[in-house]
N, C-alpha and C positions, 0 to 999 in steps of 0.2 A: 919914483923915477925907473923901473924895471917894464912898467907896463909905457912909458914914453920911448924907453931904448926899442917895447917889443914889435909898439906901431911904429917907430920907423925903419927897422931894419922888413919891417911887413912890408913900406912902403918902400923900398927900396928894392929886395924881391919882384913884388909888383912890375913897377913900371920896367927892369931890365928884363922882367920877361915879354915884353911886347920887340917885336926882332919885327927885321925888313923885310916885306912880301917882295923876294922876289921876283924879277923883272923878266917876264918869259920872253926867250931866243925861237925863233922862227929861221926856219919849218920848223913845226911839231912835227911828230909820230908818233900815235897812239894804237894799239891793235887791243884785238878782243877773241875772245872762242866763248862755244855756245851750245849747249844741246835742245834741241829741239825734237819737240813727239808729235807730228799733227794726227788728227785727231777722224780726217777722213777725206776723200779724195775724190773731187767729183768731174766728171770728162764724157765725152760720149758717150761712153761706153757706160757711162754710168755711175751706181756710189762707192765707191771699196772705203770699208771703213780698216782701220787700223787695230791694234792689238785683240784680231779674230784668226787664220787661217795663217798670218805670218805677222811680223813685227818693222814697219818704218821707222828710222832715225835720221833726222839730220843735223850735219855739223857746221853751223855759221862762222864760217874764219872773218875776219875781216881788217884793213889797213884802211887809221884814216889819217892823213899828211893836210897841216893847216899850215897855207902857202903863209898869210895872216893872224892877226888877231877878231879879222872878219869872214877869210873864207878859204876853203879848206876844197880838196876829192879826197872821196871815199870809195874803195873796193870791197864788194863780199861775197864771198866764194862761200855757197853751201851744196856738200855732194847729200845726197841719200842715200845709203845701207838702207838693203831692203831682206834680211832674215825670211827665209822661208822652208818647210822639209830641209833641216836642216842643212842650208846653203846659204850664204848671202855670197852680196853684190849691189857694186853701182847702181841703182834705178836710175837716177836723176843728178843733172847737177844747173845749179842757177847761177850765173854769173850778175851780180847786181851795183855796179856801178852807181858816182849818183857827186852832185857837188851839194856839201857843207856851208852852208849860211847861217853866222850867229844872231 
């Protein structure tokens, strides 16, 4: 009897623990922030490696706006900070827009 009640109670808890998945509402907005450590850069002036006499750090920040479950828009902003000789300044800036397709 005890085993039967325990089994019945476990089944009730197991069945009731599966909730409904919520429906997504659109537009849906998501954002992110990251850190970027470039190893080196290449240009017409030559190769410049990081972590030597200077340090460069990128901070990508973006926003994703989903218009529907299938399509959306993304925009990413990446300022690069260069620290050298006790001073720091923004060295480069990237704006990277795009289309999101699921």
